[in-house]
C-alpha positions in Angstrom: -5.3 10.5 -21.3 -3.1 12.3 -18.8 -3.4 9.6 -16.2 -0.2 8.9 -14.3 1.5 12.1 -15.7 2.0 15.5 -14.2 2.8 19.0 -15.6 5.8 20.7 -14.0 7.6 24.0 -14.4 11.3 23.0 -14.9 12.4 26.6 -14.5 13.0 27.3 -18.2 11.7 29.9 -20.5 8.9 28.2 -22.3 6.2 25.7 -21.7 5.9 23.4 -18.8 6.9 19.8 -19.2 5.1 16.5 -18.7 6.6 13.8 -16.5 5.7 10.6 -14.9 6.3 10.1 -11.1 5.5 6.6 -9.8 3.4 6.6 -6.6 2.6 10.3 -6.8 -0.4 9.4 -9.0 -1.8 7.4 -6.1 -2.5 10.5 -3.9 -6.2 11.1 -3.5 -7.9 14.1 -5.1 -9.8 16.9 -3.5 -10.4 20.1 -5.5 -9.9 22.2 -2.4 -6.5 20.6 -1.6 -3.6 22.9 -0.9 -0.6 20.5 -1.5 1.0 20.7 -4.9 3.9 19.3 -6.9 6.9 21.2 -7.9 10.2 20.5 -9.6 13.2 21.2 -7.4 16.1 22.1 -9.7 18.7 22.0 -6.9 18.0 18.4 -6.0 16.7 17.3 -9.4 13.6 15.9 -7.7 9.8 16.2 -8.2 8.4 17.1 -4.7 5.0 17.0 -3.1 4.8 19.9 -0.7 2.1 21.4 1.6 2.0 25.2 2.0 -0.2 24.7 5.1 0.5 22.5 8.2 -1.2 19.1 8.6 -1.9 17.2 11.8 -0.4 13.7 12.2 -2.8 11.2 10.7 -4.6 13.8 8.5 -5.0 12.7 4.9 -3.1 14.8 2.4 -4.7 15.2 -1.0 -3.7 16.9 -4.2 -6.0 18.8 -6.6 -6.5 18.0 -10.2 -8.5 21.2 -10.4 -12.1 22.3 -9.9 -13.3 20.2 -12.8 -16.3 17.9 -13.5 -16.3 14.1 -13.3 -16.3 13.8 -17.0 -13.0 15.7 -17.2 -11.5 13.6 -14.4 -12.5 10.3 -16.0 -11.3 11.4 -19.5 -7.9 12.8 -18.4 -7.1 11.0 -15.2 -9.1 7.7 -15.4 -11.1 8.1 -12.2 -14.3 9.6 -10.7 -14.3 10.6 -7.1 
């Protein structure tokens, strides 16, 4: 299962790496969500960023992809 782990591009030549980021896995899922995670090599941090503006109080979600509930349960341990 991929629950609690994320795939990130660490800026190298090769495949992306897997990492665990406490609390980040608690963000709600919406397949239409725009925010995403990225590795910032300058700060050495894994960041949640939003490429579009959000209003104060608006829920920010991440997307695990446009996948079915079976995939979400198998790989991430939840069904929306």
